[in-house]
C-alpha positions in Angstrom: 51.5 1.9 6.7 54.2 3.7 8.7 56.5 3.6 5.6 53.7 5.2 3.5 53.2 8.0 6.0 56.9 8.6 6.3 57.3 8.9 2.5 54.3 11.2 2.3 55.6 13.5 5.0 59.1 13.5 3.5 57.6 14.5 0.1 55.7 17.4 1.7 58.8 18.5 3.6 61.0 18.4 0.5 58.5 20.4 -1.5 58.3 23.3 1.0 60.5 26.2 0.2 60.9 26.9 4.0 62.7 23.6 4.3 65.5 24.6 1.9 65.7 28.1 3.4 66.0 26.8 7.0 68.5 24.2 5.9 70.6 26.8 4.1 70.4 29.0 7.2 71.6 26.2 9.4 74.7 25.7 7.2 75.3 29.5 7.1 75.2 29.7 10.9 77.8 27.0 11.2 80.1 28.5 8.6 79.7 32.1 9.9 80.0 31.5 13.6 82.5 28.7 13.5 84.9 30.0 10.8 84.2 33.5 9.5 84.0 35.1 12.9 87.1 33.1 14.0 89.0 34.2 10.9 88.1 37.9 11.6 89.2 37.5 15.2 92.4 35.9 14.2 93.3 38.5 11.6 91.7 41.8 12.5 90.9 41.8 16.2 93.9 40.0 17.7 96.4 41.1 15.2 100.1 41.2 15.9 99.6 42.6 19.4 97.7 39.5 20.6 99.3 37.1 23.0 100.6 34.0 21.3 98.3 31.7 23.4 95.2 33.6 22.2 96.2 33.4 18.6 97.0 29.7 18.9 93.6 29.1 20.6 91.8 30.6 17.6 94.0 28.7 15.1 93.2 25.4 16.9 89.5 26.2 16.7 89.7 26.7 13.0 91.7 23.5 12.4 90.1 20.9 10.1 90.5 18.2 12.7 88.1 20.0 15.0 85.4 20.7 12.4 82.9 18.4 14.0 83.5 20.0 17.4 83.1 23.5 16.0 80.0 22.5 14.1 78.4 20.8 17.1 79.2 23.7 19.4 77.7 26.3 17.0 74.5 24.2 16.5 74.1 23.7 20.2 74.3 27.4 20.8 72.5 28.9 17.8 70.9 26.2 15.8 68.0 25.5 18.2 65.9 28.5 17.1 66.1 27.3 13.4 65.2 23.8 14.3 62.3 24.9 16.4 60.9 27.0 13.5 61.3 24.0 11.2 59.4 21.7 13.5 56.6 24.4 13.8 56.4 24.7 10.0 56.2 20.9 9.6 53.2 20.5 12.0 51.6 23.9 11.7 51.2 23.7 8.0 48.6 20.9 8.4 46.4 23.2 10.4 46.9 26.3 8.2 45.9 24.2 5.1 43.2 22.4 7.1 44.5 19.1 5.7 44.9 17.1 8.9 41.4 15.7 8.8 41.8 14.9 5.1 44.8 12.9 5.9 42.9 10.8 8.4 40.1 10.2 5.9 42.7 8.2 3.8 42.7 5.5 6.6 46.0 6.0 8.4 45.5 6.0 12.2 46.5 9.1 14.1 49.6 7.6 15.7 50.9 6.3 12.4 50.6 9.6 10.7 52.3 11.3 13.7 55.1 8.8 13.8 55.7 9.3 10.0 55.8 13.1 10.6 58.3 12.8 13.5 60.4 10.3 11.5 60.4 12.6 8.5 61.3 15.6 10.7 64.2 13.5 12.1 65.4 12.6 8.6 65.3 16.3 7.6 67.3 17.3 10.7 69.9 14.7 9.8 70.1 16.3 6.3 70.6 19.7 7.9 73.4 18.4 10.1 75.0 16.5 7.2 75.1 19.6 5.1 76.6 21.6 7.9 79.3 18.9 8.5 80.2 19.0 4.8 80.4 22.8 4.8 82.4 23.0 8.0 85.6 21.1 6.9 85.4 22.9 3.5 85.5 26.2 5.3 88.2 25.0 7.6 90.4 23.9 4.7 89.8 27.2 2.9 91.0 29.1 6.0 93.7 26.8 7.2 96.3 28.5 5.1 95.6 32.1 6.0 95.5 31.4 9.7 98.4 29.0 9.7 96.4 26.0 10.9 97.4 22.4 10.0 95.2 20.4 7.7 94.6 17.2 9.7 91.4 15.2 9.4 89.6 14.0 12.6 88.9 10.4 13.4 85.8 8.8 11.8 84.3 7.7 15.2 84.7 11.2 16.5 82.9 12.7 13.5 80.1 10.1 13.8 79.6 10.8 17.5 79.6 14.6 16.8 77.0 14.1 14.1 74.8 12.0 16.4 75.1 14.6 19.1 74.3 17.5 16.8 71.3 15.6 15.4 69.9 14.9 18.9 70.3 18.6 19.9 68.5 19.9 16.8 65.9 17.1 17.0 65.0 18.1 20.6 64.3 21.6 19.4 62.4 20.5 16.3 60.2 18.1 18.2 59.4 21.0 20.6 58.4 23.2 17.7 56.3 20.4 16.3 54.5 19.9 19.7 53.9 23.7 20.1 52.4 23.9 16.6 50.1 20.9 17.3 48.9 22.5 20.5 48.4 26.0 19.2 47.3 25.0 15.6 49.5 27.8 14.4 53.0 28.3 13.1 53.3 31.9 14.3 52.1 31.1 17.8 54.4 28.1 18.1 57.4 30.1 16.9 56.5 33.0 19.2 56.1 30.8 22.3 59.2 28.7 21.4 61.4 31.7 21.0 60.2 33.3 24.2 61.1 30.1 26.0 64.4 29.8 24.1 65.5 33.4 24.5 63.9 34.5 27.8 62.8 31.7 30.1 65.9 29.4 29.7 68.3 32.3 29.8 66.7 33.9 32.9 66.5 30.6 34.8 70.1 29.6 33.8 71.3 33.0 35.0 69.7 32.7 38.4 70.3 28.9 38.9 73.5 29.5 40.9 71.5 31.4 43.6 68.5 29.2 43.9 68.7 25.4 44.1 65.2 24.8 42.8 66.1 26.7 39.6 69.2 24.5 39.3 67.0 21.4 39.3 64.8 23.0 36.6 67.8 24.0 34.5 68.9 20.3 34.5 66.0 19.4 32.3 66.1 22.4 29.9 67.1 21.7 26.3 69.5 24.6 25.9 71.8 24.0 28.9 71.9 20.2 28.1 72.6 20.8 24.5 75.6 23.0 25.3 76.8 20.5 28.0 76.7 17.7 25.4 78.7 19.8 22.9 81.2 20.7 25.6 82.0 17.0 26.0 83.7 17.0 22.6 85.8 20.1 23.0 89.5 19.4 23.3 91.1 20.0 26.7 93.3 22.8 25.2 90.1 24.7 24.2 88.1 24.2 27.4 87.4 27.4 29.3 84.8 26.2 31.7 83.9 22.6 32.8 80.6 21.2 31.4 77.6 22.0 33.5 76.4 18.3 33.4 77.7 14.9 32.3 77.0 13.4 28.9 74.6 10.8 30.3 72.4 13.5 31.8 72.5 15.6 28.7 71.6 12.8 26.4 68.8 11.6 28.8 67.4 15.2 29.0 67.4 15.7 25.2 65.8 12.3 24.5 63.2 13.0 27.2 62.4 16.3 25.4 61.8 14.4 22.2 59.6 11.9 24.0 57.6 14.5 25.8 57.0 16.5 22.6 55.8 13.3 20.9 53.3 12.6 23.6 52.1 16.2 23.7 51.6 16.1 19.9 49.7 12.8 20.1 47.3 14.3 22.7 46.8 17.4 20.6 46.0 15.5 17.5 43.5 13.3 19.4 41.8 16.6 20.4 41.6 17.9 16.9 40.0 14.9 15.2 37.6 13.6 17.9 
């Protein structure tokens, strides 16, 4: 039954135009922020007057061997909003089309349908990350000559770990969007609330956390700071500007916790809607 729900949800997600648009946007964000901006900085902003250390820093960022690091860092900083919208679209569409009760009439129990939806969302997020990780080295290779960076491929374990970290980061945001849409029964409301949290609440609390200990504790469970802390674990020492705000274990635990909480909230919301 779970397999049938997963296949049904995957088919619906694949047929939505929004899925392809958001997937392409994810790839574009990685290529633009990781490589196009770096290339512009390297050639137009720094120029011949830049210090050699600054120029070398940009070149190392654009190196092919660091493509998984650059991709993960960009997704941790900017990919969350896209993933949140995607999760809201996946769950919110059921309420907009008024199909959620029709689904339950076909006999699958609520938790089975929800599990299939979450699994399909996770598979789609994996596809987004995979596409980004394919585009990133292609962009790095294309720019390696102009910026004078060496073409050296990274280790396979490093890429796999980076892929897993990027998936977990985006999945935490996508699950949050899914939960918000389930609670509000609306894509627009879920996206609005999610972006307010993403852009306003997290940033405000993070900015004041150094002054107030209670906010520091709250910041430790936020998705954004933990996503960036996890990405910072992969940055080479030569590129580190500030130490990570938390360790990898805490970051992974917080992100996994966000997915679990979102699943529980969604389950409770679905029970409300079909009782």
